[in-house]
C-alpha positions, 0 to 999 in steps of 0.5 A: 224709553228703555228706563221706563220699560225696565222699571215696569219690567222689574215691577211686573217681575215682583207682582208675578212671583215665581209660579208658572201658571201658563201664558196670558191671553195677551202673550198668546195673541202677540205670539200668534202674529210672529212669523217664527221661521223669519224670526229664526233667520233674523236672530241667527243672522244677528248672532252670527254678525256679533260672533264674527266681530266679537269671537276674538275677545269672547272668553266663551267659544260660542259658535251657533249650531245649525238648529239653534235659534238664539235669544242672545249672544253670550259675550263673556269679557275678561273684565267687568263691563261698565254697564252705565255706558250701555245704559247711557247709550240706550242699550239694555243688556240684562245682568243675569244671576245678580243674586250670586253676589247679593248672597254674600257666600264665600267661594263660587268664584267662577259663578261670580266671575261669570255673573259680573262679566257676562253680557247677554247681548240681545239678537232680537229678530226685530233688529236690522243689520243697521241696528246690529252695527249700532249695538256693536259700536256701543259695545266697543265703547266698553271693550 
């Protein structure tokens, strides 16, 4: 379940802290089984699918460069998305830079706008074309 995974993720982030100390044995083992060229092709295809379908509403001009392998599709909306709809649909899209709002500082309007309205939509290489159709359908619920 996404909810269980997120709570474990959040707990782990607190336990780990911010210091970079290297890759764990588990991570090294898991990554040794990834076919990186195949993963790159899949991620690029998933990104291109979202870009083709969302570029008209995306406030960022984000065509994929030939050599890039994306982690996400950065969808910047002109409004703050209803993340509850995404969560209820079991689509986990992280909120980046939450601390921009939590600091309570005056100014930084552009940064606050981006932090509130940006959806870094996953383009994971394990997602099939059918999965990406479901992601797009879910996103259309909040557009």
